[in-house]
Each structure stands twice: as C-alpha cells, then as structure tokens.
C-alpha positions in Angstrom: 20.3 -15.8 -18.1 19.6 -12.1 -17.2 17.2 -9.5 -18.5 16.6 -5.8 -18.2 13.4 -3.9 -18.3 12.9 -0.3 -19.5 9.6 1.5 -18.8 9.1 4.3 -21.4 7.2 7.5 -20.9 7.6 10.8 -19.2 4.4 10.2 -17.3 6.2 7.3 -15.5 8.5 9.9 -13.9 5.7 11.6 -12.2 4.5 10.8 -8.6 1.1 9.8 -9.9 2.3 6.8 -11.9 3.8 3.5 -10.7 5.5 1.0 -13.0 3.5 -2.1 -12.2 4.4 -3.7 -15.6 7.9 -4.4 -14.4 6.6 -6.3 -11.4 4.5 -8.6 -13.6 7.3 -9.1 -16.1 9.8 -9.9 -13.3 7.5 -12.5 -11.8 6.9 -14.2 -15.2 10.6 -14.1 -16.2 11.6 -15.7 -12.8 9.2 -18.5 -13.5 11.2 -19.6 -16.6 14.6 -19.1 -14.8 15.4 -15.6 -16.0 16.8 -13.1 -13.5 16.0 -9.4 -13.9 19.4 -7.6 -13.5 18.2 -4.0 -13.8 15.1 -1.9 -14.3 14.9 1.7 -15.4 12.4 4.4 -16.4 13.2 6.7 -19.4 11.1 9.7 -20.4 10.1 10.6 -23.9 13.6 11.4 -25.2 14.6 9.5 -28.3 18.4 9.9 -27.9 18.4 9.1 -24.2 16.2 6.0 -24.8 18.3 4.9 -27.7 21.5 5.1 -25.6 19.8 3.1 -22.8 18.9 0.4 -25.3 22.4 0.2 -26.7 23.9 -0.2 -23.2 21.3 -2.8 -22.2 21.8 -4.9 -25.4 25.5 -5.0 -24.7 24.9 -6.3 -21.2 22.1 -8.8 -21.3 20.6 -11.2 -23.8 17.0 -10.1 -23.0 15.6 -6.5 -23.1 12.0 -5.6 -22.6 10.6 -2.2 -23.2 7.1 -1.2 -22.1 5.2 1.8 -23.4 5.8 4.4 -26.1 4.0 2.5 -28.9 1.0 4.8 -29.2 0.2 7.0 -32.2 1.3 10.4 -30.9 4.6 12.3 -31.5 5.9 11.5 -28.0 5.6 7.8 -28.5 9.2 7.2 -29.5 10.0 3.6 -28.6 10.0 2.3 -32.2 12.2 5.2 -33.4 14.6 4.9 -30.5 15.1 1.1 -30.8 15.6 1.4 -34.6 18.2 4.2 -33.9 20.0 2.1 -31.3 20.2 -1.0 -33.5 20.9 1.0 -36.7 17.9 -0.3 -38.5 15.3 1.3 -40.7 11.6 1.8 -39.8 9.4 0.2 -42.5 5.7 1.0 -43.0 3.4 -2.1 -43.0 0.3 -1.8 -45.1 -1.0 -5.0 -43.5 -0.8 -3.5 -40.0 -2.4 -0.2 -41.2 -5.3 -2.1 -42.8 -5.8 -4.1 -39.6 -5.9 -0.9 -37.6 -8.5 0.6 -40.0 -10.7 -2.5 -39.6 -10.4 -2.3 -35.8 -11.6 1.3 -35.9 -14.4 0.5 -38.3 -15.7 -2.2 -36.0 -16.0 0.5 -33.3 -17.8 2.7 -35.9 -15.0 5.2 -35.8 -12.8 6.7 -38.5 -9.1 6.1 -37.9 -7.1 9.3 -37.5 -4.1 9.7 -39.8 -1.8 9.8 -36.8 -2.6 6.1 -36.0 -0.7 5.1 -39.1 2.5 5.7 -37.1 1.6 2.4 -35.3 2.2 0.5 -38.5 5.9 1.4 -38.5 8.0 -1.8 -38.0 11.7 -2.1 -37.2 13.5 -3.7 -40.0 13.8 -7.5 -39.4 11.3 -7.4 -36.4 8.5 -9.9 -35.9 5.2 -8.2 -35.3 3.4 -9.2 -32.1 -0.4 -9.0 -32.5 -2.4 -7.0 -30.0 -6.0 -8.1 -29.8 -6.7 -5.8 -26.8 -5.5 -2.4 -28.2 -4.2 -0.7 -31.3 -0.4 -0.9 -30.6 1.2 -4.0 -32.0 4.4 -5.2 -30.3 7.7 -6.2 -31.9 10.3 -8.9 -31.3 13.7 -8.0 -32.6 16.8 -10.2 -32.5 20.2 -8.5 -32.5 23.6 -10.1 -32.1 22.5 -12.8 -29.8 20.1 -10.6 -27.9 16.3 -10.2 -28.0 14.6 -6.9 -27.7 10.8 -6.9 -27.0 8.7 -3.8 -27.6 5.4 -4.1 -25.6 2.5 -1.7 -25.1 2.1 0.2 -21.9 -1.4 -0.6 -20.7 -1.1 -3.6 -18.4 -4.0 -5.6 -19.8 -2.4 -5.3 -23.2 1.1 -6.0 -22.1 0.2 -9.0 -20.0 -1.8 -10.7 -22.7 0.9 -10.1 -25.3 3.7 -11.3 -23.2 1.9 -14.4 -22.2 0.7 -15.3 -25.7 3.4 -14.0 -27.9 6.7 -13.7 -25.9 6.8 -16.6 -23.5 6.5 -19.3 -26.2 9.4 -17.6 -28.1 11.5 -17.3 -24.9 11.0 -21.0 -24.1 12.9 -21.8 -27.3 16.0 -19.7 -26.3 16.1 -19.7 -22.5 18.1 -22.5 -20.9 16.1 -24.5 -18.4 16.9 -22.9 -15.0 14.9 -23.1 -11.8 14.8 -20.0 -9.4 13.7 -20.6 -5.9 13.5 -18.1 -3.0 13.6 -18.6 0.7 11.7 -15.7 2.3 12.2 -15.1 6.0 10.8 -12.2 8.0 12.4 -11.2 11.3 11.3 -9.0 14.2 13.0 -7.9 17.4 16.5 -7.0 16.1 18.3 -4.3 14.1 19.5 -4.8 10.5 23.1 -4.4 11.5 22.8 -6.9 14.3 21.1 -9.4 12.0 23.7 -9.1 9.3 26.6 -9.4 11.7 25.0 -12.6 13.0 24.2 -14.4 9.6 26.9 -12.9 7.3 29.4 -15.6 8.1 26.9 -18.1 6.7 25.7 -16.5 3.5 29.0 -14.9 2.4 30.3 -18.3 1.7 27.9 -18.6 -1.3 27.5 -16.6 -4.5 24.5 -18.8 -5.2 22.1 -18.4 -3.6 22.2 -14.6 -3.7 21.2 -13.0 -0.4 19.3 -9.7 0.0 18.4 -8.1 3.3 15.6 -5.5 3.5 14.7 -3.5 6.6 11.7 -1.2 7.2 9.8 -0.1 10.3 11.1 -2.8 12.6 10.6 -5.6 10.1 13.5 -7.2 8.4 13.2 -9.4 5.3 15.8 -11.9 4.2 15.6 -13.2 0.6 17.8 -16.2 -0.4 17.5 -16.7 -4.2 18.9 -19.9 -5.6 19.4 -20.5 -9.4 19.9 -24.1 -10.4 19.3 -26.5 -13.3 16.3 -28.1 -11.5 13.9 -27.2 -8.8 15.2 -30.0 -6.6 18.7 -28.7 -6.8 17.6 -25.2 -5.9 15.5 -26.4 -3.0 18.5 -28.4 -1.7 20.8 -25.4 -1.9 18.3 -23.2 -0.1 18.1 -25.9 2.7 21.9 -26.0 2.9 22.2 -22.2 3.4 18.9 -21.5 5.1 19.1 -24.1 7.8 22.1 -22.5 9.7 20.6 -19.0 9.2 17.3 -20.2 10.7 19.2 -21.8 13.6 21.0 -18.6 14.4 17.9 -16.4 14.3 15.7 -18.8 16.2 12.3 -17.4 17.3 13.1 -14.0 15.9 11.8 -15.5 12.6 8.1 -15.0 12.5 7.2 -15.7 8.9 8.5 -18.1 6.2 5.9 -17.4 3.6 6.0 -13.6 3.3 3.0 -12.9 5.5 3.2 -9.8 7.7 3.4 -10.0 11.5 -0.3 -9.2 12.0 -1.4 -12.1 9.7 1.0 -14.6 11.5 -0.3 -13.4 14.9 -3.9 -13.8 13.7 -3.2 -17.4 12.8 -1.7 -18.1 16.2 -4.7 -16.5 18.0 -7.2 -18.5 15.9 -5.2 -21.7 16.3 -5.3 -21.3 20.1 -8.9 -20.2 20.2 -7.8 -17.0 21.8 -8.9 -13.4 21.5 -7.2 -10.0 21.9 -8.1 -6.4 22.7 -6.0 -3.2 22.6 -5.7 0.0 24.6 -3.7 2.7 22.8 -2.5 6.2 23.6 0.3 7.6 21.4 -0.4 5.2 18.5 -4.0 6.5 18.3 -5.6 3.3 16.8 -2.7 2.1 14.7 -2.4 -1.2 16.5 -6.1 -2.0 16.2 -5.8 -1.1 12.5 -3.1 -3.6 11.9 -5.1 -6.4 13.6 -8.2 -5.6 11.5 -6.3 -5.3 8.2 -6.3 -9.1 8.1 -9.4 -10.7 6.6 -11.3 -12.7 9.2 -9.8 -10.8 12.1 -13.3 -10.7 13.8 -12.6 -14.3 14.8 -10.1 -13.1 17.4 -10.0 -9.3 17.7 -12.7 -8.0 20.1 -12.0 -4.3 20.0 -10.1 -1.5 21.6 -9.8 1.8 23.4 -8.1 5.0 22.3 -7.3 6.7 25.6 -5.3 9.7 24.6 -5.8 11.6 27.9 -5.4 10.7 31.5 -9.1 11.3 32.0 -10.0 8.7 29.3 -7.5 6.2 30.8 -9.2 6.6 34.2 -12.8 6.5 32.9 -12.5 3.8 30.2 -9.7 1.5 31.5 -9.9 2.1 35.3 -6.4 3.4 35.6 -6.1 4.8 39.1 -5.6 8.6 39.3 -3.0 8.3 42.0 -1.0 5.9 39.8 -1.0 8.5 37.0 0.0 11.1 39.4 2.9 9.1 40.9 4.3 7.4 37.7 3.0 9.5 34.8 1.1 8.4 31.7 4.3 7.2 30.0 5.4 4.5 32.5 5.6 0.8 33.0 2.9 0.9 35.7 0.4 2.8 33.5 1.0 0.5 30.5 0.3 -2.6 32.7 -2.8 -1.0 34.1 -4.1 -0.1 30.7 -3.6 -3.7 29.5 -5.4 -5.1 32.5 -8.2 -2.6 32.1 -8.7 -3.5 28.4 -8.8 -7.2 29.2 -11.2 -6.7 32.1 -13.6 -4.6 30.0 -13.6 -6.9 27.0 -13.1 -10.4 28.4 -10.3 -11.1 25.9 -7.7 -13.7 26.4 -4.9 -11.2 25.8 -4.8 -7.4 25.9 -2.1 -5.1 24.5 -1.5 -1.5 25.6 0.7 1.3 24.2 1.7 4.5 25.9 4.6 6.8 25.0 6.0 10.0 23.7 5.9 10.1 19.9 6.9 13.7 19.5 8.0 15.9 17.9 7.7 17.9 21.1 7.8 16.2 24.5 4.5 16.3 26.3 5.7 15.1 29.7 8.8 14.0 31.6 9.8 11.2 29.2 12.1 11.9 26.3 10.6 11.7 22.8 10.7 8.2 21.5 10.1 6.6 24.9 7.4 3.9 24.6 5.9 1.3 26.8 4.0 -1.8 25.6 1.9 -3.7 28.1 0.6 -7.2 27.8 -2.1 -8.7 30.1 -3.4 -12.3 30.2 -4.6 -14.8 32.8 -1.2 -14.7 34.5 -1.2 -11.0 35.1 0.5 -8.1 33.3 3.9 -7.1 32.2 5.3 -4.1 30.3 8.5 -3.6 28.2 10.0 -0.2 27.2 12.0 1.0 24.2 13.6 4.2 23.1 13.0 4.7 19.4 14.7 7.3 17.2 13.1 9.1 14.3 10.0 11.1 13.4 6.5 10.7 14.9 5.3 8.2 12.2 8.4 6.0 12.5 8.2 5.9 16.3 4.5 4.9 16.2 5.1 2.3 13.5 8.0 0.7 15.3 5.9 0.6 18.5 3.0 -1.3 16.9 5.5 -3.8 15.4 7.0 -4.2 18.9 3.6 -4.8 20.4 2.6 -7.5 17.9 5.9 -9.3 18.3 5.6 -9.2 22.1 2.2 -11.0 21.9 3.6 -13.5 19.3 6.4 -14.5 21.5 4.1 -14.8 24.5 1.8 -17.2 22.6 4.5 -19.3 21.1 6.3 -19.7 24.4 3.1 -20.5 26.4 
C-alpha cells in the first residue's frame, strides 16, 4: 500500500524551513508496511492545493497533509480539502467550546479568528490535539483516507501516533518492509552500477536505489513482503551476490559514515592516528573528531599550509620540496612520516594538493596526494579530481579515510 505526503504552507518554500514532518511520517508509515510514493510542498494557494489533493486521492489510498490548520486567513488546508472532495465545511460548537476552555486555562481570551479552527469537513472524524489549538481531521473518500495534521512537529507526532496509527492498523494489510543499506567507497557511481545492475535488474522487489555524493555511494535495497522473514530472505538472495561483487569496497552495512567505521577499526585494534594537512586545511581532522569518543584513537594533527610550516612542524627537508614540490608523492610521504614521528601515533595520514580554483604551483588543479605512514614505512597515492574547491577537498578526505580503512583491514 502506498501513501503520499503534502506539506502545506508558503513558508515551507523558503530556504529557512525544512520539511522534517515528512521524514517522521515516512519512517512511521514504513514500520507498518506503507511505502511513501511521493512527497510535495504546496504554498498557501487554495486552488493549487485542492488540485494536488484530487490527484493524490486518485493515485494512492493514503494521503497525509501537514500544516495549514491554524486560525489565520492563509491557513487553507481545511478549505482546500473540502473543495477537492466536494464537501461542505461545517462549524462545530463542541470544538469552539473546547478551544475557548483551552484559552481560559491560559488566562487568555480567545480571538474571534480562532473559531475558524472549529470548521470540520463534512463526514470527517475529528482528531483531538492536546498539544495545540488545531484539531486534525480524518476523512474517508472512495476507498482512500485523507489525514489533515497540524504543522508543528510536536503536535503532528503525537496526533499521528495516538490518533492515526490505530486507525491505519485497521485498514493497512500486514506488510513488512526491510532495507539493506550498503555504503561504498573507492569507485564511481557509473562503475558501480555497471557492475551490480545485472543482479538487481532481475528483481522488481526489492527496489534498488543508488545515491552518490562526495565520493560516498549508498545502495538501498528495499524489500516488501508479507512477513519480516520473507523480506529478510529476499534481501539475502539479492544482496549476497551484490556484496560478493563489491567486496572490500563496502565499508558500512548499517548506515554509519566512513569516519565512524574507521574509528571502530582503530579502537578495535588499539591503534591511534594523527594527520598532517595542507590543501584540506583541517577537514580530515574534523571528520575524525566528529565521531563521539574519537579521543580514544585520534591524537591530533598539523595544518601545514606553507612550505615553511611543513619544514618546521613536520621535518620535511627543504631540498625535497625544492626538487619535487609541495604537491608530490615524496612530500606526502614525508608529511605522514613527520606527523607519526611527532605524535607517536600508530598511523598517520597526510594530504597535499591543488584544490583551486587557481593553480598555485606546477600541478593541475584537482591533483591531490594522500600519504599513509605506519611501522612499515610510508606510501602515497594520487588522484585527479574534477569540480570546485569544496568538492575536491571533500573527495580527498574520503579518499584518505578509505586508504587507512583498507590498510587496517588488510593488515
């Protein structure tokens, strides 16, 4: 069974507001076996909203609207849904009296405009709101259900949990949705899809989604079955050959980011790490320390943006910089060795490169070197990334973290 969600309000179309309600509703619907087929945001326009409701009701059996139930003239959800379903709006004296009592408890006089919140769509069941003044509504129409919920998250969450989920349990067929969540590093989205498409394209269920951003690829396999056991079995059937094809490129099976997975590996091996950064300016250290408890394994780092700082803080030889340049394999290795020597860490990572937009030396923009030092010595790998400065720097930190992950897992 599918659902659609409409967030209502012109303020939701501004860059300052984020529709977090749909994330909560999606998670709760998935728990009872309902898939969200579409989400949309509609401003305060009655005709446009009514048309969106008509289209949604014709497509799916469950429609949820959030917001637009306040007392002001631009709160149009009640009117728009009534228009879409060709039903009257009826004034409820009972709701109006309850609103007056709520205001009286707060020692306030209810404004006349609040009486608009007592308008009920003909045939709707009223959903009480003990956390605000806007009651919700549950409307059944030609085999579909339309829910009108308040916009404030603490009001919507409580109303959906207490009023809507018990009603949905009576009409939603039992269906289990399970998701296999893989995160992959070290390959492009196109290469990954070419590799695993022959497996997942054989199946409509589970549905496969591939998301790529900043050197990190996520694969979601979503299975919908009658029971959790059947869903888990289906995911195993499809997921096993995909995992075999990807091998150690898979770094996470629970959704954790690469820095969290790497932190777990370091802690498990009683190992420590330090960093030396040039073009990334501290971004690698920030990723390590974004993980709670990272002080167990992260010792510190050096931001050596100039040659003078590389020489003074990391002991890079002036003649090496003169001969090979700051953006080179040799300098990356020397930086990593220097960071390890200065901190006593088990591992040290270094980054040097040209992030642009203008080249600062002989290397083309996008050229980066990542160095890794441990008890066996040092090595460095290079890449040529395309894009703007932020993209190049972000891809480089992902590359550095994955290099260390592979070194530890293969040790």
